C-alpha angles and dihedrals in degrees: 000000000000104000106142127101115196122203116204125184148075133290092314088068096040115093092209136235111309091027117249109236093213095051112124093241091055091047088053090057091052095046094048108034091161090065127073113229116209113188112198095169123115139182113275096017115162124217088256092056090045088056087053089053090052091051089056091048097050093046090063109093092208093060113126098171140003119207112200125192112184122208134225115305090231094061101101137183111246118200115238112229093194 
């Protein structure tokens, strides 16, 4: 049964630490208790890293939906030389 919703994105999709109760991703959990919400988003995520999150989400056979929030086009990955 497909019962998992994945959330992929940057800080807009991240409820924070500690989690904000009124964040849209937390409201989603309350409105749909029969579904498991897996939030892969994190603060500072680039569009490249969001694509990686989506790849994880679509590889899960129990995925029902994937919610994707892209970030600013100017947020770039910078290679680390060290």
